[in-house]
GUDO-385942 format. One record per residue (C-alpha): residue number from 1; residue in three letters; x negated, y negated, z. Coordinates in pm, 1 decimal. Layout:
residues N
<resi = NUM	resn = ala	xx = X	yy = Y	zz = Z> $
...
This chain:
residues 123
<resi = 1	resn = met	xx = -19498.2	yy = -11210.7	zz = 13163.6> $
<resi = 2	resn = ala	xx = -19159.7	yy = -11192.1	zz = 12983.5> $
<resi = 3	resn = ser	xx = -19148.2	yy = -11244.2	zz = 12601.4> $
<resi = 4	resn = pro	xx = -19003.8	yy = -11542.2	zz = 12441.6> $
<resi = 5	resn = trp	xx = -18713.9	yy = -11320.6	zz = 12300.3> $
<resi = 6	resn = thr	xx = -18639.9	yy = -11182.8	zz = 12684.9> $
<resi = 7	resn = leu	xx = -18608.6	yy = -11532.6	zz = 12816.2> $
<resi = 8	resn = leu	xx = -18377.5	yy = -11643.1	zz = 12512.3> $
<resi = 9	resn = val	xx = -18134.3	yy = -11348.5	zz = 12601.2> $
<resi = 10	resn = ala	xx = -18162.1	yy = -11423.7	zz = 12956.0> $
<resi = 11	resn = ala	xx = -18066.8	yy = -11782.7	zz = 12912.1> $
<resi = 12	resn = ala	xx = -17785.3	yy = -11698.9	zz = 12672.9> $
<resi = 13	resn = met	xx = -17635.1	yy = -11448.9	zz = 12930.1> $
<resi = 14	resn = ala	xx = -17669.0	yy = -11704.3	zz = 13214.9> $
<resi = 15	resn = ala	xx = -17507.5	yy = -11986.0	zz = 12982.9> $
<resi = 16	resn = ala	xx = -17213.9	yy = -11728.7	zz = 12912.8> $
<resi = 17	resn = leu	xx = -17150.6	yy = -11700.1	zz = 13285.7> $
<resi = 18	resn = leu	xx = -17116.9	yy = -12083.7	zz = 13335.1> $
<resi = 19	resn = pro	xx = -16756.2	yy = -12208.8	zz = 13365.6> $
<resi = 20	resn = val	xx = -16603.0	yy = -12347.9	zz = 13056.8> $
<resi = 21	resn = pro	xx = -16461.7	yy = -12693.2	zz = 13120.5> $
<resi = 22	resn = ala	xx = -16093.8	yy = -12711.8	zz = 13063.0> $
<resi = 23	resn = ser	xx = -15971.9	yy = -12844.4	zz = 12739.2> $
<resi = 24	resn = ala	xx = -15814.2	yy = -13175.3	zz = 12711.6> $
<resi = 25	resn = lys	xx = -15445.5	yy = -13196.5	zz = 12781.5> $
<resi = 26	resn = thr	xx = -15166.6	yy = -13383.8	zz = 12627.5> $
<resi = 27	resn = tyr	xx = -14906.6	yy = -13543.6	zz = 12868.2> $
<resi = 28	resn = met	xx = -14566.5	yy = -13660.3	zz = 12756.2> $
<resi = 29	resn = val	xx = -14525.3	yy = -13982.6	zz = 12957.2> $
<resi = 30	resn = gly	xx = -14192.1	yy = -13942.4	zz = 13152.8> $
<resi = 31	resn = asp	xx = -14155.8	yy = -13569.3	zz = 13015.3> $
<resi = 32	resn = gly	xx = -13807.0	yy = -13539.1	zz = 12841.7> $
<resi = 33	resn = ala	xx = -13695.0	yy = -13910.4	zz = 12930.9> $
<resi = 34	resn = gly	xx = -13990.3	yy = -14060.3	zz = 12768.4> $
<resi = 35	resn = trp	xx = -14085.9	yy = -14416.7	zz = 12795.2> $
<resi = 36	resn = asp	xx = -13791.5	yy = -14586.2	zz = 12908.1> $
<resi = 37	resn = thr	xx = -13606.2	yy = -14758.3	zz = 13194.9> $
<resi = 38	resn = gly	xx = -13469.7	yy = -14566.9	zz = 13479.9> $
<resi = 39	resn = val	xx = -13766.5	yy = -14321.3	zz = 13503.0> $
<resi = 40	resn = asp	xx = -13996.0	yy = -14330.4	zz = 13823.8> $
<resi = 41	resn = tyr	xx = -14346.7	yy = -14336.5	zz = 13650.4> $
<resi = 42	resn = asp	xx = -14513.4	yy = -14329.3	zz = 13991.4> $
<resi = 43	resn = ala	xx = -14349.9	yy = -14001.3	zz = 14069.9> $
<resi = 44	resn = trp	xx = -14414.7	yy = -13874.2	zz = 13722.5> $
<resi = 45	resn = ala	xx = -14800.5	yy = -13926.3	zz = 13742.8> $
<resi = 46	resn = arg	xx = -14813.3	yy = -13818.2	zz = 14108.5> $
<resi = 47	resn = gly	xx = -15002.6	yy = -13488.9	zz = 14143.8> $
<resi = 48	resn = lys	xx = -15120.7	yy = -13484.8	zz = 13774.8> $
<resi = 49	resn = lys	xx = -15503.2	yy = -13458.2	zz = 13718.0> $
<resi = 50	resn = phe	xx = -15580.5	yy = -13691.8	zz = 13450.7> $
<resi = 51	resn = lys	xx = -15936.4	yy = -13637.2	zz = 13296.3> $
<resi = 52	resn = val	xx = -16148.3	yy = -13802.1	zz = 13019.3> $
<resi = 53	resn = gly	xx = -16019.3	yy = -13675.6	zz = 12696.6> $
<resi = 54	resn = asp	xx = -15670.5	yy = -13626.3	zz = 12790.0> $
<resi = 55	resn = thr	xx = -15395.4	yy = -13794.0	zz = 12598.6> $
<resi = 56	resn = leu	xx = -15088.8	yy = -13980.6	zz = 12701.2> $
<resi = 57	resn = val	xx = -14803.8	yy = -13970.7	zz = 12453.8> $
<resi = 58	resn = phe	xx = -14554.5	yy = -14248.4	zz = 12479.7> $
<resi = 59	resn = arg	xx = -14219.5	yy = -14171.5	zz = 12314.6> $
<resi = 60	resn = tyr	xx = -13961.0	yy = -14441.9	zz = 12296.7> $
<resi = 61	resn = ser	xx = -13700.8	yy = -14617.2	zz = 12083.5> $
<resi = 62	resn = thr	xx = -13805.4	yy = -14916.6	zz = 11870.0> $
<resi = 63	resn = pro	xx = -13790.6	yy = -15196.8	zz = 11875.1> $
<resi = 64	resn = glu	xx = -13626.8	yy = -15205.6	zz = 12233.1> $
<resi = 65	resn = his	xx = -13974.9	yy = -15085.4	zz = 12397.9> $
<resi = 66	resn = asp	xx = -14343.7	yy = -15104.3	zz = 12317.7> $
<resi = 67	resn = val	xx = -14652.6	yy = -14995.9	zz = 12514.7> $
<resi = 68	resn = val	xx = -14944.3	yy = -15240.0	zz = 12623.2> $
<resi = 69	resn = gln	xx = -15244.0	yy = -15144.0	zz = 12816.4> $
<resi = 70	resn = val	xx = -15330.2	yy = -15416.7	zz = 13066.3> $
<resi = 71	resn = asp	xx = -15559.2	yy = -15480.0	zz = 13364.5> $
<resi = 72	resn = ala	xx = -15441.0	yy = -15451.4	zz = 13730.7> $
<resi = 73	resn = arg	xx = -15317.6	yy = -15821.2	zz = 13741.2> $
<resi = 74	resn = gly	xx = -15114.2	yy = -15771.8	zz = 13418.6> $
<resi = 75	resn = phe	xx = -14956.0	yy = -15467.0	zz = 13578.3> $
<resi = 76	resn = ala	xx = -14879.3	yy = -15631.2	zz = 13906.4> $
<resi = 77	resn = glu	xx = -14737.8	yy = -15947.3	zz = 13729.6> $
<resi = 78	resn = cys	xx = -14585.1	yy = -15777.4	zz = 13431.9> $
<resi = 79	resn = val	xx = -14777.1	yy = -15997.5	zz = 13202.3> $
<resi = 80	resn = ala	xx = -14983.6	yy = -15886.7	zz = 12879.4> $
<resi = 81	resn = pro	xx = -15267.6	yy = -16094.7	zz = 12760.5> $
<resi = 82	resn = asp	xx = -15223.2	yy = -16330.1	zz = 12475.4> $
<resi = 83	resn = asn	xx = -15466.1	yy = -16107.4	zz = 12254.6> $
<resi = 84	resn = thr	xx = -15315.8	yy = -15782.6	zz = 12358.7> $
<resi = 85	resn = val	xx = -15253.8	yy = -15500.3	zz = 12098.8> $
<resi = 86	resn = leu	xx = -14890.2	yy = -15378.2	zz = 12111.2> $
<resi = 87	resn = leu	xx = -14844.8	yy = -15026.7	zz = 12021.4> $
<resi = 88	resn = thr	xx = -14482.6	yy = -15014.3	zz = 11863.1> $
<resi = 89	resn = ser	xx = -14463.0	yy = -14688.5	zz = 11669.6> $
<resi = 90	resn = gly	xx = -14237.5	yy = -14527.0	zz = 11931.3> $
<resi = 91	resn = asn	xx = -14471.1	yy = -14223.3	zz = 11919.0> $
<resi = 92	resn = asp	xx = -14802.9	yy = -14375.3	zz = 12064.8> $
<resi = 93	resn = his	xx = -15107.4	yy = -14152.1	zz = 12139.4> $
<resi = 94	resn = val	xx = -15339.8	yy = -14293.6	zz = 12384.8> $
<resi = 95	resn = val	xx = -15667.1	yy = -14108.4	zz = 12443.1> $
<resi = 96	resn = leu	xx = -15815.7	yy = -14138.3	zz = 12793.4> $
<resi = 97	resn = gly	xx = -16172.2	yy = -14212.5	zz = 12693.1> $
<resi = 98	resn = gln	xx = -16341.7	yy = -14283.2	zz = 13026.1> $
<resi = 99	resn = ala	xx = -16301.2	yy = -14247.4	zz = 13403.0> $
<resi = 100	resn = gly	xx = -16117.6	yy = -14510.8	zz = 13573.6> $
<resi = 101	resn = arg	xx = -15770.5	yy = -14663.2	zz = 13642.9> $
<resi = 102	resn = phe	xx = -15546.2	yy = -14737.5	zz = 13352.3> $
<resi = 103	resn = phe	xx = -15244.4	yy = -14960.2	zz = 13351.0> $
<resi = 104	resn = phe	xx = -14960.0	yy = -14950.9	zz = 13103.7> $
<resi = 105	resn = ile	xx = -14653.6	yy = -15177.1	zz = 13055.3> $
<resi = 106	resn = cys	xx = -14374.9	yy = -15243.1	zz = 12832.4> $
<resi = 107	resn = asp	xx = -14388.9	yy = -15618.3	zz = 12706.4> $
<resi = 108	resn = thr	xx = -14022.0	yy = -15633.2	zz = 12614.6> $
<resi = 109	resn = glu	xx = -13877.7	yy = -15915.0	zz = 12825.0> $
<resi = 110	resn = gly	xx = -13748.0	yy = -15779.5	zz = 13165.8> $
<resi = 111	resn = glu	xx = -13857.6	yy = -15410.6	zz = 13113.0> $
<resi = 112	resn = cys	xx = -14177.2	yy = -15397.6	zz = 13321.1> $
<resi = 113	resn = ser	xx = -14005.3	yy = -15567.1	zz = 13599.6> $
<resi = 114	resn = ser	xx = -13731.2	yy = -15314.3	zz = 13571.4> $
<resi = 115	resn = gly	xx = -13991.2	yy = -15050.5	zz = 13614.7> $
<resi = 116	resn = leu	xx = -14117.0	yy = -14947.9	zz = 13278.2> $
<resi = 117	resn = lys	xx = -14491.0	yy = -14948.7	zz = 13382.4> $
<resi = 118	resn = leu	xx = -14734.9	yy = -14668.3	zz = 13444.4> $
<resi = 119	resn = thr	xx = -15067.9	yy = -14645.2	zz = 13606.0> $
<resi = 120	resn = val	xx = -15309.9	yy = -14347.0	zz = 13589.8> $
<resi = 121	resn = asn	xx = -15613.4	yy = -14254.8	zz = 13758.8> $
<resi = 122	resn = val	xx = -15859.4	yy = -14078.6	zz = 13541.4> $
<resi = 123	resn = his	xx = -16150.7	yy = -13845.2	zz = 13673.1> $
């Protein structure tokens, strides 16, 4: 029978061989263009593998733009709920804290319907 010390060393060696999960990533929404009209955010998000713990950074000019997290209906209709929290710093960091689909729009009149909206799938 192996000693407890031998088992401990063997367990430590086995743990060292396990894959280390990738660290969280930070994504600049819209890359160099930032959060602004004229950017195809569907194309920007396509092919990216968003994971729990990743951060989205929304950079934009204020007060022309803002960021609001909405549900699927709010995204489709470009409407933020009355009790929504507006992000207005121009440099907003949103941590994707759980798996699922997340929706973001600009609540400034006409901006969302002009394409200033983003949906991401978090795995």
